[in-house]
C-alpha positions in Angstrom: -0.1 -0.2 -0.1 1.2 3.4 -1.3 1.4 6.4 1.1 -1.3 8.2 -0.4 -3.7 5.4 0.7 -2.3 4.4 4.1 -3.6 8.2 4.8 -7.4 6.8 4.3 -9.4 4.7 6.8 -12.8 5.5 5.5 -12.7 6.2 1.5 -10.7 4.2 -0.8 -7.4 6.2 -2.8 -7.5 4.6 -5.7 -5.4 6.5 -8.3 -3.1 5.0 -10.3 0.0 7.4 -11.3 1.2 4.9 -14.0 -2.5 5.5 -15.6 -3.1 8.8 -15.0 0.8 9.3 -16.8 -0.9 7.8 -19.6 -3.3 10.7 -19.7 -1.3 13.5 -18.8 -2.2 16.8 -20.8 -6.0 15.5 -21.7 -7.9 17.7 -19.2 -11.0 15.7 -20.2 -9.7 11.8 -20.6 -8.2 12.8 -16.5 -11.9 14.1 -15.7 -13.4 10.5 -16.6 -10.5 8.7 -15.2 -11.3 11.1 -11.9 -15.0 10.3 -12.3 -14.9 6.7 -12.3 -12.5 6.1 -9.5 -14.5 8.5 -7.1 -18.1 6.5 -8.8 -16.5 3.1 -8.3 -16.5 3.8 -4.2 -19.9 3.8 -2.7 -18.6 5.6 0.3 -18.5 8.9 -1.5 -21.3 8.6 -4.1 -24.7 6.2 -4.9 -25.6 5.5 -8.0 -25.9 8.3 -10.3 -25.5 10.1 -8.4 -23.2 13.8 -8.0 -21.6 15.2 -11.0 -17.8 16.5 -12.4 -16.4 18.7 -14.5 -13.5 20.4 -15.7 -12.6 23.1 -17.8 -9.8 23.6 -20.3 -8.6 26.2 -23.4 -9.8 25.0 -26.3 -9.9 26.9 -29.7 -13.5 28.3 -30.5 -14.6 26.9 -34.1 -16.7 29.7 -34.9 -13.3 32.3 -34.9 -10.1 29.6 -34.5 -9.2 31.6 -31.1 -8.8 29.7 -27.6 -12.3 30.2 -25.8 -12.9 28.5 -22.4 -14.8 25.2 -22.3 -16.1 23.4 -19.5 -16.8 19.7 -19.7 -19.2 18.6 -16.9 -21.6 15.1 -16.5 -24.4 15.7 -18.5 -28.1 14.2 -17.4 -28.2 11.3 -16.3 -25.3 8.1 -16.2 -23.6 7.2 -13.5 -19.7 8.2 -12.4 -18.2 4.6 -12.2 -19.3 3.9 -15.7 -19.1 7.3 -17.1 -17.0 8.1 -20.6 -16.7 11.3 -22.4 -20.0 10.3 -24.2 -21.3 11.0 -21.1 -20.1 14.7 -20.7 -21.6 18.0 -21.9 -19.5 20.3 -22.8 -20.5 24.4 -22.9 -18.4 27.7 -23.1 -17.8 29.4 -19.5 -18.4 32.8 -21.0 -22.3 32.2 -22.5 -22.8 30.1 -19.7 -22.3 32.9 -17.2 -23.5 35.6 -19.4 -26.7 34.0 -19.1 -26.7 36.0 -15.7 -28.0 39.2 -17.8 -31.2 37.5 -18.7 -31.9 35.5 -14.9 -35.5 36.4 -13.7 -34.6 35.0 -10.4 -35.7 32.1 -8.1 -38.9 31.9 -9.4 -38.0 31.7 -13.2 -35.0 29.5 -12.5 -36.2 26.9 -14.5 -37.0 28.3 -17.6 -32.8 29.3 -18.1 -32.6 25.3 -18.5 -33.6 25.9 -22.2 -30.8 28.5 -22.6 -28.0 25.9 -21.1 -29.0 24.5 -24.8 -27.3 27.9 -26.4 -24.3 27.5 -24.8 -23.3 23.9 -25.8 -19.2 23.9 -27.3 -19.2 20.1 -28.8 -23.0 19.7 -30.7 -22.6 15.7 -30.5 -22.0 15.6 -25.9 -23.9 14.5 -23.7 -27.6 17.3 -22.8 -26.5 19.2 -19.6 -28.1 18.7 -16.6 -29.9 20.8 -13.5 -26.5 20.9 -12.1 -24.3 22.7 -15.2 -24.7 26.4 -13.5 -22.9 25.1 -9.7 -19.7 23.6 -11.6 -20.2 27.3 -14.2 -19.9 29.6 -11.4 -17.0 28.2 -9.3 -13.4 29.4 -11.2 -12.0 26.4 -10.8 -10.3 23.7 -12.8 -11.3 20.4 -11.7 -14.8 20.6 -9.3 -16.6 17.0 -7.8 -20.0 17.4 -6.3 -20.7 14.2 -4.6 -23.1 12.9 -2.0 -20.9 11.0 0.4 -23.5 9.4 3.8 -19.9 11.2 5.8 -20.8 14.1 4.9 -24.2 14.5 4.7 -24.8 13.5 7.7 -22.9 17.0 8.8 -24.9 18.6 6.2 -28.3 17.0 8.0 -27.5 17.6 11.4 -29.5 20.2 13.7 -25.8 21.8 14.5 -24.7 21.1 10.5 -23.1 24.3 10.0 -22.0 24.9 13.3 -19.8 21.4 13.3 -18.7 22.2 9.6 -17.2 25.7 10.7 -15.2 23.6 13.7 -14.6 21.1 11.9 -12.8 22.3 9.1 -12.1 25.6 11.3 -13.1 27.5 8.8 -11.8 25.9 5.3 -15.4 24.7 4.2 -18.2 27.3 3.9 -21.4 26.5 4.1 -24.3 27.3 1.9 -28.4 26.5 3.7 -30.9 23.8 1.3 -31.8 25.5 -2.0 -32.9 23.0 -5.0 -30.1 22.6 -7.6 -30.3 24.9 -10.6 -29.4 28.6 -11.3 -30.1 30.4 -8.2 -27.8 27.9 -6.1 -24.8 28.0 -8.9 -24.5 31.5 -7.7 -25.0 31.1 -4.2 -21.9 28.7 -4.6 -20.0 31.9 -6.2 -21.2 34.3 -3.5 -19.9 31.8 -0.7 -16.5 31.3 -2.5 -16.5 35.2 -3.1 -17.0 35.9 0.7 -14.6 33.2 1.8 -11.6 33.4 -0.1 -9.2 30.5 0.1 -12.0 27.5 1.6 -11.3 23.9 -0.6 -14.8 22.8 -0.7 -18.3 24.1 0.1 -21.2 22.4 2.2 -24.8 21.8 1.0 -27.6 22.2 3.8 -29.4 18.8 3.7 -27.3 18.1 0.3 -24.0 17.2 -0.6 -20.3 18.4 -1.1 -18.5 20.7 -3.1 -14.6 20.2 -3.6 -12.0 21.1 -6.4 -8.1 21.7 -7.3 -5.8 23.1 -10.1 -5.4 19.6 -11.5 -7.9 16.8 -11.8 -5.1 14.6 -9.0 -5.3 18.0 -6.9 -9.4 17.9 -7.1 -9.5 14.1 -5.9 -7.0 14.3 -3.3 -9.1 17.1 -1.7 -12.5 15.1 -2.3 -11.1 12.0 -0.6 -9.2 14.5 2.4 -12.3 16.2 3.1 -14.7 12.7 3.3 -11.9 11.0 5.3 -12.8 13.9 7.9 -16.0 13.5 8.2 -16.5 9.9 8.1 -13.0 10.1 11.3 -15.4 12.8 13.4 -18.8 10.6 12.7 -16.6 7.5 13.9 -15.1 9.6 17.1 -18.6 10.6 18.3 -21.2 7.0 17.3 -22.5 5.8 20.7 -20.6 8.5 22.7 -23.5 10.9 23.3 -26.3 7.8 23.5 -26.4 4.4 21.8 -26.7 4.5 17.8 -30.2 4.6 16.5 -31.4 4.9 21.0 -30.2 1.0 21.4 -31.5 -2.1 21.0 -35.3 -2.8 20.6 -35.6 -6.1 19.1 -33.1 -8.9 18.3 -33.5 -10.1 14.7 -34.3 -13.8 13.3 -32.1 -15.7 12.5 -30.3 -15.9 9.2 -32.4 -18.8 7.9 -35.3 -17.4 9.8 -35.2 -14.3 7.7 -35.6 -15.1 4.6 -38.0 -17.7 5.1 -39.6 -14.9 6.1 -39.4 -12.4 3.6 -39.7 -15.5 1.1 -43.2 -15.8 2.7 -43.8 -12.4 2.7 -43.2 -10.7 -0.6 -45.3 -11.7 -2.7 -48.1 -10.2 -0.4 -45.8 -7.0 -0.3 -45.8 -7.0 -4.2 -49.8 -7.4 -5.0 -50.3 -4.3 -2.9 -47.7 -2.6 -4.6 -48.6 -3.1 -8.0 -52.3 -1.9 -7.2 -51.5 0.6 -10.1 -48.3 -1.1 -12.0 -46.6 -3.8 -11.9 -43.6 -3.8 -10.2 -40.4 -6.0 -8.9 -38.7 -6.5 -5.7 -35.8 -6.8 -3.7 -34.7 -7.5 -0.3 -32.1 -7.2 1.9 -30.8 -7.7 5.2 -27.6 -5.9 5.3 -26.5 -5.2 9.1 -27.4 -1.4 8.5 -30.6 -2.7 7.4 -31.1 -4.5 10.6 -29.3 -2.3 13.3 -32.1 0.7 11.7 -35.0 -1.6 11.7 -34.4 -3.4 15.2 -33.9 0.0 16.9 -36.4 2.2 19.0 -35.6 4.9 17.2 -36.6 4.0 13.8 -40.3 4.9 15.0 -39.3 8.4 15.3 -36.6 8.8 12.4 -38.9 6.5 9.7 -41.5 8.7 9.1 -39.1 11.8 8.8 -37.6 10.9 5.5 -34.6 11.5 3.9 -32.8 14.5 3.4 -30.7 14.0 0.2 -32.7 14.8 -2.6 -30.9 11.6 -4.6 -32.1 10.2 -1.6 -36.1 10.8 -1.7 -36.5 10.6 -5.7 -35.7 6.8 -5.5 -36.5 6.0 -2.3 -39.9 8.2 -1.7 -40.8 10.5 0.8 -40.9 7.8 3.5 -40.8 4.2 4.2 -43.6 2.1 5.5 -42.9 -0.3 9.2 -44.5 -2.8 9.2 -46.6 -4.2 11.9 -46.1 -7.5 11.3 -44.1 -9.6 14.3 -40.3 -11.0 13.2 -41.9 -14.6 13.8 -45.5 -13.8 12.9 -47.1 -16.9 10.9 -47.3 -16.2 7.7 -49.2 -19.2 6.6 -52.7 -18.0 6.8 -52.2 -15.6 3.7 -55.8 -13.7 3.9 -55.1 -13.6 7.8 -51.7 -11.6 7.0 -54.0 -9.1 4.1 -56.4 -8.2 6.4 -53.5 -6.9 8.4 -51.3 -5.3 5.9 -54.4 -4.0 4.1 -55.4 -0.7 6.7 -51.2 0.4 6.4 -51.0 0.9 3.0 -54.5 2.1 3.3 -53.4 4.7 5.4 -49.5 5.4 3.2 -51.4 5.5 0.4 -54.1 8.5 2.2 -50.8 10.3 3.7 -49.2 10.3 0.4 -53.0 12.2 -1.1 -52.4 14.0 1.4 -48.9 15.4 0.8 -49.5 15.6 -2.5 -52.6 17.6 -2.1 -50.7 20.0 0.7 -48.4 20.4 -1.6 -48.9 20.6 -4.8 -49.0 23.4 -7.0 -51.1 24.6 -9.7 -48.9 23.7 -12.8 -48.1 20.4 -10.6 -47.2 17.0 -12.5 -50.7 14.3 -11.7 -50.2 12.2 -8.5 -47.8 9.4 -8.6 -48.8 6.1 -7.9 -49.1 6.6 -4.1 -47.7 2.7 -2.8 -45.0 2.6 -1.2 -41.0 2.3 -2.7 -39.2 1.3 0.6 -40.8 -1.3 3.2 -39.1 -2.4 6.5 -40.3 -5.5 8.5 -38.5 -5.1 12.4 -36.8 -7.8 13.1 -36.6 -9.3 9.1 -35.3 -6.5 6.8 -35.9 -3.8 4.1 -38.4 -4.6 0.9 -38.3 -2.0 -2.4 -40.9 -2.4 -5.0 -40.0 -0.1 -8.3 -40.4 -0.5 -12.1 -37.4 -2.2 -12.6 -35.1 -4.9 -10.8 -32.1 -2.4 -10.9 -34.5 0.6 -9.6 -35.5 -1.7 -7.1 -32.1 -2.5 -6.2 -30.7 1.0 -6.2 -33.5 2.3 -3.9 -33.0 0.0 -1.6 -28.8 1.1 -1.4 -30.1 4.7 -1.3 -32.1 3.9 1.8 -29.1 2.5 3.2 -27.8 5.7 2.3 -30.3 7.2 3.7 -29.9 5.6 7.1 -25.8 6.3 6.9 -26.5 9.7 7.2 -29.5 9.5 10.2 -26.8 7.5 11.9 -23.9 10.2 11.9 -26.4 12.6 12.2 -27.9 11.2 15.8 -24.6 10.6 16.6 -23.3 14.1 16.3 -26.2 16.4 17.0 -30.3 15.7 15.5 -31.1 14.2 12.4 -33.3 16.7 10.1 -34.9 16.2 7.3 -36.3 18.5 4.2 -39.5 20.0 4.6 -42.2 18.2 3.3 -42.7 20.9 0.5 -39.2 21.4 -0.2 -39.5 17.1 -0.7 -42.5 18.3 -3.3 -40.8 20.5 -5.0 -38.4 18.1 -6.4 -40.6 14.7 -6.7 -42.5 16.5 -9.1 -40.2 19.1 -10.6 -41.1 19.9 -13.9 -37.8 19.0 -15.0 -38.1 15.9 -13.6 -40.7 15.5 -14.8 -39.9 16.2 -18.2 -36.9 13.6 -17.9 -39.6 10.9 -16.7 -41.2 11.6 -19.9 -38.7 11.3 -22.0 -37.7 7.6 -20.8 -38.4 4.8 -23.2 -41.4 3.5 -23.2 -42.0 0.3 -21.0 -41.7 -3.2 -22.9 -44.6 -5.6 -22.8 -43.3 -7.6 -20.4 -41.5 -5.2 -18.2 -42.5 -5.4 -14.5 -43.0 -9.2 -14.9 -41.4 -12.4 -13.5 -40.8 -15.5 -15.4 -39.8 -18.4 -14.8 -38.8 -21.2 -17.2 -38.3 -25.4 -16.0 -35.2 -26.3 -18.2 -33.9 -23.3 -19.0 -30.1 -24.2 -19.2 -31.1 -24.6 -22.9 -33.0 -25.5 -26.2 -36.6 -24.2 -26.0 -36.8 -23.2 -22.7 -33.9 -21.3 -23.0 -35.0 -19.5 -26.2 -38.2 -18.8 -24.2 -36.1 -17.3 -21.4 -34.1 -15.2 -23.7 -37.0 -13.7 -25.7 -38.9 -12.8 -22.4 -35.8 -10.8 -21.4 -35.2 -8.7 -24.7 -39.2 -8.3 -23.9 -38.7 -6.2 -20.9 -38.9 -10.0 -18.3 -36.7 -10.6 -15.4 -36.1 -14.1 -16.3 -35.2 -17.1 -13.6 -33.5 -19.8 -15.7 -33.9 -23.3 -13.7 -32.3 -26.5 -13.9 -31.3 -29.9 -13.2 -28.4 -29.4 -15.1 -26.2 -27.2 -13.2 -23.3 -26.7 -16.0 -25.8 -25.8 -18.7 -27.5 -23.4 -16.6 -24.4 -21.7 -15.7 -23.6 -20.6 -19.4 -26.7 -19.4 -19.9 -27.1 -17.6 -16.2 -23.2 -15.9 -17.8 -24.4 -15.2 -21.5 -28.3 -13.2 -20.2 -25.7 -11.7 -17.2 -23.2 -10.2 -20.3 -26.7 -9.8 -22.8 -29.3 -7.8 -20.4 -27.5 -7.7 -17.3 -27.4 -8.8 -13.8 -30.7 -7.6 -12.5 -32.5 -9.2 -15.6 -31.3 -12.9 -14.2 -31.0 -14.9 -11.4 -31.0 -18.6 -11.6 -32.1 -21.4 -9.4 -31.8 -25.4 -9.2 -34.7 -27.4 -10.3 -35.9 -30.7 -9.8 -39.2 -30.7 -10.8 -39.7 -34.3 -9.5 -38.9 -32.9 -5.9 -41.5 -30.7 -4.4 -38.5 -29.6 -1.8 -36.3 -28.2 -4.7 -39.0 -26.8 -5.8 -40.1 -25.0 -2.9 -36.0 -23.8 -2.4 -36.3 -23.0 -6.4 -39.2 -20.1 -5.5 -38.2 -18.9 -2.1 -35.1 -17.7 -3.9 -36.9 -16.8 -7.0 -38.6 -14.7 -4.5 -35.7 -13.5 -2.9 -34.6 -12.6 -6.2 -37.0 -10.4 -7.7 -40.4 -10.7 -5.2 -42.9 -12.9 -6.6 -43.6 -14.9 -10.3 -46.3 -14.0 -12.7 -45.4 -16.3 -15.8 -44.8 -19.6 -15.0 -43.9 -21.7 -18.1 -42.9 -25.9 -17.5 -41.3 -26.7 -20.5 -38.6 -29.2 -18.2 -39.0 -32.5 -20.2 -37.3 -36.0 -21.5 -37.8 -37.9 -24.4 -38.5 -41.8 -24.7 -39.3 -43.8 -28.0 -40.0 -47.2 -27.4 -42.6 -50.0 -28.8 -44.5 -51.1 -25.9 -43.2 -54.4 -26.0 -39.8 -52.4 -25.5 -41.0 -49.8 -22.7 -39.8 -50.6 -19.1 -42.1 -49.9 -16.3 -39.3 -47.5 -15.0 -39.4 -45.4 -18.6 -43.0 -45.1 -18.1 -43.0 -43.8 -14.6 -40.1 -41.4 -15.5 -42.1 -40.2 -18.4 -44.7 -39.2 -16.1 -42.8 -38.1 -13.5 -41.1 -35.4 -15.2 -43.3 -34.2 -17.3 -47.0 -34.8 -15.7 -46.4 -35.2 -12.0 -43.8 -32.4 -12.9 -46.2 -29.8 -14.3 -48.5 -30.9 -11.4 -46.2 -29.9 -8.9 -44.4 -27.0 -10.6 -47.9 -25.1 -11.1 -49.2 -26.1 -7.6 -46.6 -24.3 -6.2 -45.9 -20.8 -8.2 -50.2 -20.9 -8.3 -50.0 -20.5 -4.3 -47.6 -17.8 -4.8 -49.6 -16.2 -7.7 -52.5 -16.3 -5.2 -50.6 -13.9 -2.7 -49.8 -11.5 -5.3 -53.2 -11.5 -6.3 -52.2 -9.2 -9.5 -53.2 -12.8 -12.3 -50.8 -14.0 -14.2 -49.9 -16.8 -16.8 -48.9 -21.1 -16.6 -48.0 -21.7 -20.4 -47.2 -25.4 -21.1 -45.1 -26.9 -23.4 -46.7 -29.4 -24.5 -46.2 -31.6 -27.6 -48.3 -32.6 -31.5 -47.7 -36.1 -30.0 -50.4 -34.9 -27.1 -53.4 -35.2 -29.8 -51.6 -37.4 -33.2 -50.7 -41.0 -32.0 -48.2 -42.1 -34.1 -45.9 -45.4 -33.7 -43.7 -46.0 -30.7 -44.5 -43.4 -28.6 -47.0 -44.7 -25.8 -45.6 -43.3 -22.8 -44.3 -40.2 -24.1 -47.3 -39.8 -26.2 -49.9 -40.1 -23.4 -47.8 -38.7 -20.7 -47.9 -34.8 -23.3 -52.0 -36.2 -23.7 -51.9 -36.0 -19.4 -50.3 -32.9 -20.1 -53.0 -31.3 -22.2 -55.5 -32.0 -20.8 -54.2 -30.6 -17.3 -53.5 -27.6 -18.9 -57.2 -27.1 -19.5 -58.4 -28.3 -16.0 -56.3 -25.7 -14.5 -57.8 -23.2 -17.1 -61.1 -24.3 -15.8 -59.9 -23.6 -12.3 -58.0 -20.7 -11.9 -60.0 -18.4 -14.2 -61.4 -16.3 -11.2 -57.5 -15.6 -9.9 -57.5 -13.8 -13.5 -54.1 -16.5 -13.8 -54.3 -17.2 -17.6 -53.6 -21.3 -18.3 -52.3 -21.9 -22.1 -50.5 -24.6 -23.9 -47.7 -24.8 -26.9 -47.5 -27.9 -28.7 -44.2 -27.6 -31.1 -43.0 -30.6 -33.3 -39.4 -31.6 -34.5 -37.2 -29.1 -32.5 -34.5 -30.7 -33.4 -31.9 -27.6 -33.2 -29.8 -27.4 -30.0 -33.1 -29.2 -28.4 -32.3 -31.9 -25.0 -35.5 -34.2 -25.8 -33.5 -35.5 -29.3 -30.2 -36.8 -26.3 -30.9 -40.2 -25.1 -31.7 -42.2 -28.0 -34.8 -40.6 -28.9 -33.4 -39.4 -32.2 -32.8 -43.0 -32.9 -35.8 -44.0 -31.9 -38.3 -41.5 -34.0 -35.6 -42.3 -37.3 -36.9 -45.8 -36.4 -39.9 -45.6 -36.3 -40.3 -43.8 -39.5 -37.7 -46.3 -41.2 -34.9 -43.5 -42.2 -31.5 -42.1 -40.7 -31.2 -40.2 -37.6 -29.5 -37.0 -40.6 -33.2 -37.9 -42.9 -35.0 -36.6 -39.8 -34.8 -32.2 -40.0 -36.1 -33.0 -43.8 -38.2 -36.0 -43.1 -39.7 -33.6 -40.5 -40.2 -30.4 -42.5 -41.4 -32.4 -45.8 -44.7 -33.9 -44.1 -45.5 -30.2 -42.5 -48.1 -28.5 -45.2 -46.3 -25.3 -45.1 -42.8 -27.3 -45.2 -40.6 -25.6 -42.8 -38.2 -26.8 -40.3 -39.4 -25.9 -36.6 -36.9 -23.8 -34.6 -36.3 -23.1 -30.6 -37.1 -19.4 -31.4 -40.7 -20.3 -32.9 -41.7 -21.8 -30.0 -40.5 -18.5 -27.7 -41.8 -16.1 -30.5 -45.7 -17.9 -29.2 -45.0 -18.2 -25.6 -44.6 -14.4 -26.1 -48.1 -14.2 -28.0 -49.8 -15.5 -25.0 -48.0 -13.4 -22.3 -47.7 -10.3 -24.8 -50.8 -8.2 -23.2 -52.4 -8.6 -26.2 -54.1 -11.7 -25.1 -55.2 -10.6 -21.3 -58.8 -12.7 -22.0 -57.6 -16.1 -23.3 -57.4 -19.1 -21.7 -57.8 -22.3 -21.8 -55.9 -22.3 -25.2 -53.1 -24.8 -27.8 -51.4 -22.7 -30.3 -49.4 -25.3 -32.8 -46.0 -24.6 -34.3 -45.3 -27.3 -36.1 -45.4 -26.2 -39.7 -49.1 -27.5 -39.7 -49.7 -31.0 -39.5 -53.4 -32.0 -40.8 -53.8 -34.6 -37.8 -52.8 -32.0 -35.2 -55.3 -29.6 -35.9 -57.7 -29.7 -32.8 -60.8 -28.3 -34.7 
């Protein structure tokens, strides 16, 4: 460890002199390098939060003369993964000249459009609302971050006095002001009135630090945050126990996960009353310390202070009134207990909106909670997709850290409700939401596909992931499943996929797989019973063991997985889909097929029976009948291909052409054809259809159902 790295205990020193030397002379490249280092340490800033900048001299393309240009993180994006394409480049003199047309804080939003008239690089990212915060400061390199340790001081009741005493006047203080043009001017005045300061603390918000070079700015940032964190650590527990001491002990890890998995689908159902939500669960030690404390009841309703936090976590969390070891088996009783809590929360949110709204405020958004705290167990987060839910949970942990620190050194204060509303329903925030891409058809939905390590199941999972679903890859073959998950993670991101080992003939395996799936995403909406085997033998050659194996995997497996997942869907009470991958062989009688064909027929009728039974639950049950899907299909292993070739008096090599020729359309059937058929059922276009069978066989007249 280098000398510089040893200076820091609470932050990570990541600067690589050799790497920086390669970038010497390119200030923008060094800005990106510094930003990536800052974003890599979540103690410095949260995902998507904060922004950085540098000012350089460049040639004006219109005059050929030297001019000062500011490169600053643009709208959206994340410091940890920032690239040049994520930066906005603007003329500094033009930005500063906007003061001539600024009409005051009541009109500051109109300045945002004027930023576009100051753009230097027309290919750069759109400027963010924080652009003037950097423009009006005279420094070459600037970091604006939201470190928990600094916000703890910024959100403390005595934050200004603590900042002055801790830093001996070398860190300025600017009271809370919504980000924008006015805050930029306030920062400018603070520097002018306090010459020589090394940074500015923003009340309830975050930190500004700077330097003449990228390295000086980086070091200044680390040193200031290190000092804040050390000060908080020195005071933790001195005045009083952390969060007022322990009120209850958490359940054991195993019991926490059991309770979370049992409750998550119920919570997801309540939170999905407007839009289907994806869940995230954590029992992080910092969460447990907070939710099991005496101060939870006082602190939780206050909400968060930093805008970055409450924009993602909502104004305040919902705290459950269930005992940690509550019996969750009787779902009706649990829902009866929770219903009033959710109604009260929605009413609170409605009153918050009605009390704080302006004449031009956007319509009230979803009034359901994002963060749900279960004392003794952990924290749930629900949002439109997994990444948003996970990030919301991470931000609430940041808020917990802030409350912990502020309470240790003073008293935690949150933003006044009106100020919070002005951020949450800011017209500029609304415009950003409106610019977001339209949700994909399966956004907010969770799909479990059995036997999806390869073949048809993998293609179905891939199609669903492409259409926005969170997918659960499940298979009994570990290596096959591992390779598929790696491929999916690379293609769709870690938040879109998880995997579970699943033996469809084993109730314990099914229950464990569902628990893992629920803990990953909060529940299940779509189940595709695809796992299967095939055995093609004459009745004389067919063994009883083979018969039992076919019926166990195909029929019993479909029954057991459906039974378990229907229980989850009923907990959610938001409907769902079961799709059974059956076969042309369920209706067509062919030679050497007594076991497989009859098992497929049983699958088909079980599908009809469940469709008739589950209609009141809005759970649709439909089937897809493939035929001769040879490419990458597992069922063609183990002698099936040889058996079918023998039955038809041809060679294995002749099978694909044979099957294609016998269809009305003369088509080879591929795994993606089956995936497309499954998507048709769950896409939203057939929400009033159940008990149907969709043939995907190129046209086999014998398999026509009507």
